[in-house]
C-alpha positions, 0 to 999 in steps of 0.5 A, a space after each residue: 511410812 508415808 509410802 505404806 499409808 499411801 498404798 493402804 489408802 489406794 487399796 481401800 479406794 480400789 476396794 470401795 470402788 469395786 464394791 459399788 459397781 456390782 451393786 449398780 449393775 445388779 440394780 440395773 438388771 433387776 429393774 422391771 420393765 414398764 408394761 406396754 400401754 393398753 389399747 383404748 377401748 372404743 365404745 360403740 355409740 348408743 343409738 338414739 331413741 326410736 332408732 330400732 323402729 327405723 332400722 326395722 322399717 329400713 330392713 323391710 323396705 330393702 328386702 321388698 325392693 330386692 324381691 320386687 323383680 321376682 314378684 313382677 316376673 311371677 305376675 307375668 308368668 301367671 298372666 302368660 297362661 291366660 291367652 294359651 288356655 283361651 286359644 285351646 278352649 276356642 279350638 276345642 269349641 270349634 270341634 264341639 268336643 266338650 271334654 277337650 274344652 274342659 281342660 283349658 278352661 280349668 287351666 285358665 281358672 286355676 291361673 286366675 285363682 293363683 293371680 287373685 291369691 297373689 294380689 291379695 297377699 301383695 295388697 296386705 304386705 304393701 299396705 303394712 310396709 307402707 304404713 311402717 315406712 311412713 311412720 319411721 320416716 315421720 319419726 325421722 323428721 319429727 325427732 331431733 335425735 334421729 335427724 342425722 341418724 344413718 338409718 334415717 338417711 338410708 331410709 329416705 333413699 330406700 323409700 324412693 326406690 320402694 315407691 317406684 317398686 310398689 307402683 310398678 307391681 301395682 301397674 303390672 297387676 292392673 295389666 294382668 287384670 285387663 288381660 284376664 278380662 279379654 281372655 275371659 270373654 273368649 273362654 266364656 264364648 268357647 264354653 257357651 258354644 259347647 253348651 249350645 251343642 250338648 
């Protein structure tokens, strides 16, 4: 009888043990995985008050500085038309051909008008740009929030380049004006010579 009870107890123990293992296995299989951690969202820093005006001034200065070499070349190209026109006019005056002298004088006057229009546009643009950059620079210096702003730091460097570009273009226009005065004397001389012979 003891043997029978022992066998029965052993059977119940085995059954109990075998019943628990599958439950654990199923619990393990059904357990959901934790979702991956979301990447942190980086919010860009809010520009300080007045930054927009600084950025606009910086962009305008940069664009002007990039275009400065082309402006200098354009002035030189127009100025280069003065002397050849004056030479042609004097050559025509020596022959007394009023028709031949008319064309070089017209060419010289057309070049002069183109230079005057370019100078007027430059003066207007440079004055407006200088005022814009100066106002932005003063705001950078006077506003604590703008002191370390990247746009203000870049503007200080760009303003130095701008000053050099403005000086170079202004001097180039002055040189072109001096060249025109010299060639204008020759053109007037040629026109006067032909007029006396008509």
